[in-house]
PDB file with SEQRES, HELIX, SHEET and CRYST1 records, atoms N, CA, C and O in Angstrom:
SEQRES   1 A   67  UNK UNK UNK UNK UNK UNK UNK UNK UNK UNK UNK UNK UNK          
SEQRES   2 A   67  UNK UNK UNK UNK UNK UNK UNK UNK UNK UNK UNK UNK UNK          
SEQRES   3 A   67  UNK UNK UNK UNK UNK UNK UNK UNK UNK UNK UNK UNK UNK          
SEQRES   4 A   67  UNK UNK UNK UNK UNK UNK UNK UNK UNK UNK UNK UNK UNK          
SEQRES   5 A   67  UNK UNK UNK UNK UNK UNK UNK UNK UNK UNK UNK UNK UNK          
SEQRES   6 A   67  UNK UNK                                                      
HELIX    1 AA1 UNK A   19  UNK A   26  1                                   8    
HELIX    2 AA2 UNK A   35  UNK A   51  1                                  17    
HELIX    3 AA3 UNK A   62  UNK A   66  1                                   5    
SHEET    1 AA1 2 UNK A   2  UNK A   4  0                                        
SHEET    2 AA1 2 UNK A  11  UNK A  13 -1                                        
CRYST1    1.000    1.000    1.000  90.00  90.00  90.00 P 1           1          
ATOM      1  N   UNK A   1     123.435  93.871  86.733  1.00  0.00           N  
ATOM      2  CA  UNK A   1     123.099  93.672  85.336  1.00  0.00           C  
ATOM      3  C   UNK A   1     123.832  94.736  84.518  1.00  0.00           C  
ATOM      4  O   UNK A   1     123.816  95.915  84.872  1.00  0.00           O  
ATOM      5  N   UNK A   2     124.460  94.327  83.450  1.00  0.00           N  
ATOM      6  CA  UNK A   2     125.133  95.267  82.562  1.00  0.00           C  
ATOM      7  C   UNK A   2     124.158  95.706  81.481  1.00  0.00           C  
ATOM      8  O   UNK A   2     123.483  94.881  80.865  1.00  0.00           O  
ATOM      9  N   UNK A   3     124.093  97.016  81.257  1.00  0.00           N  
ATOM     10  CA  UNK A   3     123.197  97.571  80.257  1.00  0.00           C  
ATOM     11  C   UNK A   3     123.976  98.538  79.379  1.00  0.00           C  
ATOM     12  O   UNK A   3     125.010  99.073  79.779  1.00  0.00           O  
ATOM     13  N   UNK A   4     123.459  98.751  78.179  1.00  0.00           N  
ATOM     14  CA  UNK A   4     124.116  99.635  77.223  1.00  0.00           C  
ATOM     15  C   UNK A   4     123.131 100.726  76.816  1.00  0.00           C  
ATOM     16  O   UNK A   4     121.987 100.442  76.461  1.00  0.00           O  
ATOM     17  N   UNK A   5     123.588 101.977  76.870  1.00  0.00           N  
ATOM     18  CA  UNK A   5     122.749 103.112  76.482  1.00  0.00           C  
ATOM     19  C   UNK A   5     122.479 103.031  74.985  1.00  0.00           C  
ATOM     20  O   UNK A   5     123.387 102.764  74.198  1.00  0.00           O  
ATOM     21  N   UNK A   6     121.254 103.256  74.603  1.00  0.00           N  
ATOM     22  CA  UNK A   6     120.864 103.140  73.203  1.00  0.00           C  
ATOM     23  C   UNK A   6     121.402 104.297  72.372  1.00  0.00           C  
ATOM     24  O   UNK A   6     121.547 104.160  71.157  1.00  0.00           O  
ATOM     25  N   UNK A   7     121.702 105.435  72.998  1.00  0.00           N  
ATOM     26  CA  UNK A   7     122.150 106.615  72.258  1.00  0.00           C  
ATOM     27  C   UNK A   7     123.680 106.695  72.180  1.00  0.00           C  
ATOM     28  O   UNK A   7     124.240 106.809  71.090  1.00  0.00           O  
ATOM     29  N   UNK A   8     124.352 106.636  73.331  1.00  0.00           N  
ATOM     30  CA  UNK A   8     125.807 106.858  73.343  1.00  0.00           C  
ATOM     31  C   UNK A   8     126.616 105.571  73.443  1.00  0.00           C  
ATOM     32  O   UNK A   8     127.846 105.629  73.425  1.00  0.00           O  
ATOM     33  N   UNK A   9     125.978 104.424  73.547  1.00  0.00           N  
ATOM     34  CA  UNK A   9     126.637 103.112  73.618  1.00  0.00           C  
ATOM     35  C   UNK A   9     127.537 102.942  74.838  1.00  0.00           C  
ATOM     36  O   UNK A   9     128.453 102.119  74.827  1.00  0.00           O  
ATOM     37  N   UNK A  10     127.277 103.722  75.893  1.00  0.00           N  
ATOM     38  CA  UNK A  10     128.044 103.590  77.130  1.00  0.00           C  
ATOM     39  C   UNK A  10     127.488 102.409  77.920  1.00  0.00           C  
ATOM     40  O   UNK A  10     126.272 102.267  78.055  1.00  0.00           O  
ATOM     41  N   UNK A  11     128.365 101.572  78.436  1.00  0.00           N  
ATOM     42  CA  UNK A  11     127.945 100.402  79.200  1.00  0.00           C  
ATOM     43  C   UNK A  11     127.996 100.748  80.684  1.00  0.00           C  
ATOM     44  O   UNK A  11     129.009 101.239  81.184  1.00  0.00           O  
ATOM     45  N   UNK A  12     126.901 100.490  81.378  1.00  0.00           N  
ATOM     46  CA  UNK A  12     126.795 100.748  82.808  1.00  0.00           C  
ATOM     47  C   UNK A  12     126.324  99.499  83.515  1.00  0.00           C  
ATOM     48  O   UNK A  12     125.829  98.560  82.892  1.00  0.00           O  
ATOM     49  N   UNK A  13     126.481  99.500  84.812  1.00  0.00           N  
ATOM     50  CA  UNK A  13     126.002  98.391  85.620  1.00  0.00           C  
ATOM     51  C   UNK A  13     124.897  98.922  86.530  1.00  0.00           C  
ATOM     52  O   UNK A  13     125.090  99.915  87.232  1.00  0.00           O  
ATOM     53  N   UNK A  14     123.737  98.258  86.519  1.00  0.00           N  
ATOM     54  CA  UNK A  14     122.636  98.638  87.401  1.00  0.00           C  
ATOM     55  C   UNK A  14     122.291  97.446  88.275  1.00  0.00           C  
ATOM     56  O   UNK A  14     122.574  96.299  87.931  1.00  0.00           O  
ATOM     57  N   UNK A  15     121.680  97.736  89.403  1.00  0.00           N  
ATOM     58  CA  UNK A  15     121.298  96.680  90.348  1.00  0.00           C  
ATOM     59  C   UNK A  15     120.208  95.807  89.739  1.00  0.00           C  
ATOM     60  O   UNK A  15     119.328  96.292  89.029  1.00  0.00           O  
ATOM     61  N   UNK A  16     120.281  94.520  90.028  1.00  0.00           N  
ATOM     62  CA  UNK A  16     119.294  93.579  89.497  1.00  0.00           C  
ATOM     63  C   UNK A  16     117.900  93.803  90.058  1.00  0.00           C  
ATOM     64  O   UNK A  16     116.912  93.415  89.436  1.00  0.00           O  
ATOM     65  N   UNK A  17     117.810  94.426  91.227  1.00  0.00           N  
ATOM     66  CA  UNK A  17     116.510  94.584  91.869  1.00  0.00           C  
ATOM     67  C   UNK A  17     115.776  95.853  91.443  1.00  0.00           C  
ATOM     68  O   UNK A  17     114.630  96.052  91.848  1.00  0.00           O  
ATOM     69  N   UNK A  18     116.392  96.712  90.646  1.00  0.00           N  
ATOM     70  CA  UNK A  18     115.738  97.943  90.204  1.00  0.00           C  
ATOM     71  C   UNK A  18     114.617  97.633  89.223  1.00  0.00           C  
ATOM     72  O   UNK A  18     114.708  96.664  88.468  1.00  0.00           O  
ATOM     73  N   UNK A  19     113.556  98.446  89.224  1.00  0.00           N  
ATOM     74  CA  UNK A  19     112.459  98.222  88.276  1.00  0.00           C  
ATOM     75  C   UNK A  19     112.914  98.273  86.817  1.00  0.00           C  
ATOM     76  O   UNK A  19     112.392  97.531  85.984  1.00  0.00           O  
ATOM     77  N   UNK A  20     113.877  99.138  86.497  1.00  0.00           N  
ATOM     78  CA  UNK A  20     114.371  99.214  85.116  1.00  0.00           C  
ATOM     79  C   UNK A  20     115.034  97.911  84.701  1.00  0.00           C  
ATOM     80  O   UNK A  20     114.868  97.467  83.565  1.00  0.00           O  
ATOM     81  N   UNK A  21     115.784  97.291  85.607  1.00  0.00           N  
ATOM     82  CA  UNK A  21     116.435  96.017  85.294  1.00  0.00           C  
ATOM     83  C   UNK A  21     115.399  94.924  85.075  1.00  0.00           C  
ATOM     84  O   UNK A  21     115.557  94.086  84.187  1.00  0.00           O  
ATOM     85  N   UNK A  22     114.352  94.929  85.871  1.00  0.00           N  
ATOM     86  CA  UNK A  22     113.306  93.915  85.707  1.00  0.00           C  
ATOM     87  C   UNK A  22     112.583  94.091  84.377  1.00  0.00           C  
ATOM     88  O   UNK A  22     112.259  93.106  83.713  1.00  0.00           O  
ATOM     89  N   UNK A  23     112.323  95.354  83.976  1.00  0.00           N  
ATOM     90  CA  UNK A  23     111.677  95.597  82.687  1.00  0.00           C  
ATOM     91  C   UNK A  23     112.553  95.126  81.538  1.00  0.00           C  
ATOM     92  O   UNK A  23     112.063  94.516  80.587  1.00  0.00           O  
ATOM     93  N   UNK A  24     113.844  95.407  81.625  1.00  0.00           N  
ATOM     94  CA  UNK A  24     114.757  94.987  80.558  1.00  0.00           C  
ATOM     95  C   UNK A  24     114.872  93.470  80.479  1.00  0.00           C  
ATOM     96  O   UNK A  24     114.998  92.911  79.389  1.00  0.00           O  
ATOM     97  N   UNK A  25     114.831  92.814  81.613  1.00  0.00           N  
ATOM     98  CA  UNK A  25     114.945  91.358  81.643  1.00  0.00           C  
ATOM     99  C   UNK A  25     113.675  90.687  81.120  1.00  0.00           C  
ATOM    100  O   UNK A  25     113.750  89.713  80.371  1.00  0.00           O  
ATOM    101  N   UNK A  26     112.524  91.199  81.508  1.00  0.00           N  
ATOM    102  CA  UNK A  26     111.259  90.543  81.172  1.00  0.00           C  
ATOM    103  C   UNK A  26     110.713  90.946  79.807  1.00  0.00           C  
ATOM    104  O   UNK A  26     110.007  90.171  79.163  1.00  0.00           O  
ATOM    105  N   UNK A  27     111.040  92.156  79.369  1.00  0.00           N  
ATOM    106  CA  UNK A  27     110.548  92.634  78.076  1.00  0.00           C  
ATOM    107  C   UNK A  27     111.733  93.188  77.287  1.00  0.00           C  
ATOM    108  O   UNK A  27     112.080  94.357  77.450  1.00  0.00           O  
ATOM    109  N   UNK A  28     112.349  92.392  76.453  1.00  0.00           N  
ATOM    110  CA  UNK A  28     113.559  92.823  75.745  1.00  0.00           C  
ATOM    111  C   UNK A  28     113.347  94.014  74.809  1.00  0.00           C  
ATOM    112  O   UNK A  28     114.324  94.637  74.391  1.00  0.00           O  
ATOM    113  N   UNK A  29     112.118  94.343  74.475  1.00  0.00           N  
ATOM    114  CA  UNK A  29     111.859  95.476  73.585  1.00  0.00           C  
ATOM    115  C   UNK A  29     112.163  96.803  74.281  1.00  0.00           C  
ATOM    116  O   UNK A  29     112.429  97.802  73.613  1.00  0.00           O  
ATOM    117  N   UNK A  30     112.128  96.822  75.605  1.00  0.00           N  
ATOM    118  CA  UNK A  30     112.447  98.035  76.349  1.00  0.00           C  
ATOM    119  C   UNK A  30     113.925  98.356  76.179  1.00  0.00           C  
ATOM    120  O   UNK A  30     114.754  97.450  76.092  1.00  0.00           O  
ATOM    121  N   UNK A  31     114.252  99.627  76.133  1.00  0.00           N  
ATOM    122  CA  UNK A  31     115.636 100.042  75.942  1.00  0.00           C  
ATOM    123  C   UNK A  31     116.103 100.858  77.134  1.00  0.00           C  
ATOM    124  O   UNK A  31     115.291 101.385  77.896  1.00  0.00           O  
ATOM    125  N   UNK A  32     117.413 100.958  77.290  1.00  0.00           N  
ATOM    126  CA  UNK A  32     118.005 101.680  78.407  1.00  0.00           C  
ATOM    127  C   UNK A  32     118.673 102.956  77.894  1.00  0.00           C  
ATOM    128  O   UNK A  32     119.334 102.951  76.856  1.00  0.00           O  
ATOM    129  N   UNK A  33     118.488 104.046  78.638  1.00  0.00           N  
ATOM    130  CA  UNK A  33     119.142 105.301  78.322  1.00  0.00           C  
ATOM    131  C   UNK A  33     119.857 105.787  79.577  1.00  0.00           C  
ATOM    132  O   UNK A  33     119.254 105.853  80.648  1.00  0.00           O  
ATOM    133  N   UNK A  34     121.149 106.131  79.450  1.00  0.00           N  
ATOM    134  CA  UNK A  34     121.917 106.569  80.612  1.00  0.00           C  
ATOM    135  C   UNK A  34     121.403 107.925  81.102  1.00  0.00           C  
ATOM    136  O   UNK A  34     120.700 108.631  80.379  1.00  0.00           O  
ATOM    137  N   UNK A  35     121.754 108.269  82.310  1.00  0.00           N  
ATOM    138  CA  UNK A  35     121.246 109.494  82.929  1.00  0.00           C  
ATOM    139  C   UNK A  35     121.743 110.744  82.198  1.00  0.00           C  
ATOM    140  O   UNK A  35     121.009 111.728  82.105  1.00  0.00           O  
ATOM    141  N   UNK A  36     122.964 110.724  81.682  1.00  0.00           N  
ATOM    142  CA  UNK A  36     123.500 111.879  80.942  1.00  0.00           C  
ATOM    143  C   UNK A  36     122.672 112.146  79.682  1.00  0.00           C  
ATOM    144  O   UNK A  36     122.319 113.293  79.407  1.00  0.00           O  
ATOM    145  N   UNK A  37     122.367 111.119  78.931  1.00  0.00           N  
ATOM    146  CA  UNK A  37     121.560 111.282  77.718  1.00  0.00           C  
ATOM    147  C   UNK A  37     120.139 111.707  78.071  1.00  0.00           C  
ATOM    148  O   UNK A  37     119.549 112.540  77.383  1.00  0.00           O  
ATOM    149  N   UNK A  38     119.595 111.143  79.130  1.00  0.00           N  
ATOM    150  CA  UNK A  38     118.240 111.481  79.546  1.00  0.00           C  
ATOM    151  C   UNK A  38     118.137 112.957  79.927  1.00  0.00           C  
ATOM    152  O   UNK A  38     117.186 113.628  79.528  1.00  0.00           O  
ATOM    153  N   UNK A  39     119.107 113.476  80.697  1.00  0.00           N  
ATOM    154  CA  UNK A  39     119.060 114.895  81.087  1.00  0.00           C  
ATOM    155  C   UNK A  39     119.307 115.801  79.887  1.00  0.00           C  
ATOM    156  O   UNK A  39     118.697 116.865  79.782  1.00  0.00           O  
ATOM    157  N   UNK A  40     120.199 115.391  78.975  1.00  0.00           N  
ATOM    158  CA  UNK A  40     120.459 116.202  77.787  1.00  0.00           C  
ATOM    159  C   UNK A  40     119.206 116.321  76.929  1.00  0.00           C  
ATOM    160  O   UNK A  40     118.883 117.411  76.458  1.00  0.00           O  
ATOM    161  N   UNK A  41     118.501 115.220  76.721  1.00  0.00           N  
ATOM    162  CA  UNK A  41     117.281 115.241  75.923  1.00  0.00           C  
ATOM    163  C   UNK A  41     116.191 116.048  76.618  1.00  0.00           C  
ATOM    164  O   UNK A  41     115.464 116.800  75.968  1.00  0.00           O  
ATOM    165  N   UNK A  42     116.074 115.898  77.935  1.00  0.00           N  
ATOM    166  CA  UNK A  42     115.086 116.658  78.697  1.00  0.00           C  
ATOM    167  C   UNK A  42     115.354 118.150  78.599  1.00  0.00           C  
ATOM    168  O   UNK A  42     114.427 118.932  78.390  1.00  0.00           O  
ATOM    169  N   UNK A  43     116.617 118.556  78.747  1.00  0.00           N  
ATOM    170  CA  UNK A  43     116.973 119.975  78.658  1.00  0.00           C  
ATOM    171  C   UNK A  43     116.678 120.539  77.272  1.00  0.00           C  
ATOM    172  O   UNK A  43     116.114 121.626  77.146  1.00  0.00           O  
ATOM    173  N   UNK A  44     117.058 119.802  76.239  1.00  0.00           N  
ATOM    174  CA  UNK A  44     116.811 120.269  74.875  1.00  0.00           C  
ATOM    175  C   UNK A  44     115.325 120.361  74.570  1.00  0.00           C  
ATOM    176  O   UNK A  44     114.887 121.297  73.901  1.00  0.00           O  
ATOM    177  N   UNK A  45     114.550 119.407  75.048  1.00  0.00           N  
ATOM    178  CA  UNK A  45     113.106 119.439  74.827  1.00  0.00           C  
ATOM    179  C   UNK A  45     112.480 120.618  75.552  1.00  0.00           C  
ATOM    180  O   UNK A  45     111.592 121.276  75.009  1.00  0.00           O  
ATOM    181  N   UNK A  46     112.928 120.895  76.769  1.00  0.00           N  
ATOM    182  CA  UNK A  46     112.410 122.038  77.527  1.00  0.00           C  
ATOM    183  C   UNK A  46     112.721 123.343  76.799  1.00  0.00           C  
ATOM    184  O   UNK A  46     111.883 124.245  76.757  1.00  0.00           O  
ATOM    185  N   UNK A  47     113.908 123.447  76.231  1.00  0.00           N  
ATOM    186  CA  UNK A  47     114.270 124.646  75.469  1.00  0.00           C  
ATOM    187  C   UNK A  47     113.383 124.801  74.239  1.00  0.00           C  
ATOM    188  O   UNK A  47     112.948 125.907  73.919  1.00  0.00           O  
ATOM    189  N   UNK A  48     113.115 123.691  73.549  1.00  0.00           N  
ATOM    190  CA  UNK A  48     112.269 123.744  72.359  1.00  0.00           C  
ATOM    191  C   UNK A  48     110.843 124.119  72.708  1.00  0.00           C  
ATOM    192  O   UNK A  48     110.203 124.860  71.962  1.00  0.00           O  
ATOM    193  N   UNK A  49     110.333 123.626  73.820  1.00  0.00           N  
ATOM    194  CA  UNK A  49     108.974 123.955  74.239  1.00  0.00           C  
ATOM    195  C   UNK A  49     108.871 125.434  74.567  1.00  0.00           C  
ATOM    196  O   UNK A  49     107.861 126.068  74.260  1.00  0.00           O  
ATOM    197  N   UNK A  50     109.909 125.994  75.190  1.00  0.00           N  
ATOM    198  CA  UNK A  50     109.867 127.398  75.594  1.00  0.00           C  
ATOM    199  C   UNK A  50     109.898 128.349  74.398  1.00  0.00           C  
ATOM    200  O   UNK A  50     109.516 129.510  74.547  1.00  0.00           O  
ATOM    201  N   UNK A  51     110.339 127.904  73.214  1.00  0.00           N  
ATOM    202  CA  UNK A  51     110.349 128.772  72.036  1.00  0.00           C  
ATOM    203  C   UNK A  51     108.953 128.987  71.481  1.00  0.00           C  
ATOM    204  O   UNK A  51     108.719 129.962  70.767  1.00  0.00           O  
ATOM    205  N   UNK A  52     108.028 128.104  71.791  1.00  0.00           N  
ATOM    206  CA  UNK A  52     106.672 128.229  71.267  1.00  0.00           C  
ATOM    207  C   UNK A  52     106.500 127.577  69.909  1.00  0.00           C  
ATOM    208  O   UNK A  52     105.386 127.564  69.385  1.00  0.00           O  
ATOM    209  N   UNK A  53     107.537 127.046  69.326  1.00  0.00           N  
ATOM    210  CA  UNK A  53     107.473 126.405  68.013  1.00  0.00           C  
ATOM    211  C   UNK A  53     107.466 124.887  68.098  1.00  0.00           C  
ATOM    212  O   UNK A  53     107.642 124.213  67.084  1.00  0.00           O  
ATOM    213  N   UNK A  54     107.269 124.347  69.278  1.00  0.00           N  
ATOM    214  CA  UNK A  54     107.296 122.906  69.493  1.00  0.00           C  
ATOM    215  C   UNK A  54     105.869 122.395  69.598  1.00  0.00           C  
ATOM    216  O   UNK A  54     105.115 122.827  70.470  1.00  0.00           O  
ATOM    217  N   UNK A  55     105.494 121.481  68.715  1.00  0.00           N  
ATOM    218  CA  UNK A  55     104.158 120.922  68.719  1.00  0.00           C  
ATOM    219  C   UNK A  55     104.244 119.410  68.894  1.00  0.00           C  
ATOM    220  O   UNK A  55     105.086 118.753  68.281  1.00  0.00           O  
ATOM    221  N   UNK A  56     103.377 118.869  69.726  1.00  0.00           N  
ATOM    222  CA  UNK A  56     103.315 117.430  69.928  1.00  0.00           C  
ATOM    223  C   UNK A  56     102.131 116.917  69.129  1.00  0.00           C  
ATOM    224  O   UNK A  56     100.985 117.275  69.401  1.00  0.00           O  
ATOM    225  N   UNK A  57     102.410 116.083  68.150  1.00  0.00           N  
ATOM    226  CA  UNK A  57     101.366 115.496  67.332  1.00  0.00           C  
ATOM    227  C   UNK A  57     101.072 114.110  67.866  1.00  0.00           C  
ATOM    228  O   UNK A  57     101.903 113.207  67.762  1.00  0.00           O  
ATOM    229  N   UNK A  58      99.905 113.942  68.429  1.00  0.00           N  
ATOM    230  CA  UNK A  58      99.507 112.648  68.957  1.00  0.00           C  
ATOM    231  C   UNK A  58      98.366 112.116  68.120  1.00  0.00           C  
ATOM    232  O   UNK A  58      97.440 112.848  67.771  1.00  0.00           O  
ATOM    233  N   UNK A  59      98.439 110.862  67.807  1.00  0.00           N  
ATOM    234  CA  UNK A  59      97.392 110.284  66.982  1.00  0.00           C  
ATOM    235  C   UNK A  59      96.156 110.027  67.830  1.00  0.00           C  
ATOM    236  O   UNK A  59      96.254 109.624  68.989  1.00  0.00           O  
ATOM    237  N   UNK A  60      95.016 110.262  67.249  1.00  0.00           N  
ATOM    238  CA  UNK A  60      93.761 110.017  67.928  1.00  0.00           C  
ATOM    239  C   UNK A  60      93.363 108.569  67.773  1.00  0.00           C  
ATOM    240  O   UNK A  60      94.125 107.751  67.257  1.00  0.00           O  
ATOM    241  N   UNK A  61      92.179 108.264  68.217  1.00  0.00           N  
ATOM    242  CA  UNK A  61      91.674 106.909  68.033  1.00  0.00           C  
ATOM    243  C   UNK A  61      91.438 106.666  66.554  1.00  0.00           C  
ATOM    244  O   UNK A  61      91.207 107.604  65.791  1.00  0.00           O  
ATOM    245  N   UNK A  62      91.498 105.420  66.159  1.00  0.00           N  
ATOM    246  CA  UNK A  62      91.368 105.076  64.747  1.00  0.00           C  
ATOM    247  C   UNK A  62      90.023 105.530  64.166  1.00  0.00           C  
ATOM    248  O   UNK A  62      89.965 105.980  63.021  1.00  0.00           O  
ATOM    249  N   UNK A  63      88.950 105.414  64.942  1.00  0.00           N  
ATOM    250  CA  UNK A  63      87.658 105.801  64.384  1.00  0.00           C  
ATOM    251  C   UNK A  63      87.581 107.309  64.182  1.00  0.00           C  
ATOM    252  O   UNK A  63      86.850 107.761  63.301  1.00  0.00           O  
ATOM    253  N   UNK A  64      88.317 108.113  64.974  1.00  0.00           N  
ATOM    254  CA  UNK A  64      88.358 109.552  64.759  1.00  0.00           C  
ATOM    255  C   UNK A  64      89.081 109.892  63.466  1.00  0.00           C  
ATOM    256  O   UNK A  64      88.747 110.873  62.801  1.00  0.00           O  
ATOM    257  N   UNK A  65      90.058 109.093  63.115  1.00  0.00           N  
ATOM    258  CA  UNK A  65      90.824 109.353  61.891  1.00  0.00           C  
ATOM    259  C   UNK A  65      90.023 108.998  60.651  1.00  0.00           C  
ATOM    260  O   UNK A  65      90.229 109.588  59.591  1.00  0.00           O  
ATOM    261  N   UNK A  66      89.104 108.034  60.772  1.00  0.00           N  
ATOM    262  CA  UNK A  66      88.341 107.596  59.614  1.00  0.00           C  
ATOM    263  C   UNK A  66      87.198 108.545  59.276  1.00  0.00           C  
ATOM    264  O   UNK A  66      86.705 108.517  58.148  1.00  0.00           O  
ATOM    265  N   UNK A  67      86.772 109.360  60.184  1.00  0.00           N  
ATOM    266  CA  UNK A  67      85.618 110.247  59.928  1.00  0.00           C  
ATOM    267  C   UNK A  67      86.014 111.487  59.206  1.00  0.00           C  
ATOM    268  O   UNK A  67      85.165 112.331  58.917  1.00  0.00           O  
TER     269      UNK A  67                                                      
END                                                                             
């Protein structure tokens, strides 16, 4: 299966039997990211977390927001 990285637009070929290929085939909303972009983002995120200035804002349940 040919896939295109959402960030760098590099086209790669992955095996049809891989779980990622099945997700892309069955649910088109899923996107593919190449390994180079994935490691770059992971490294940058790890660096940001280590500075102490990185905060993850996660939304709570809707009823918690209404109170």
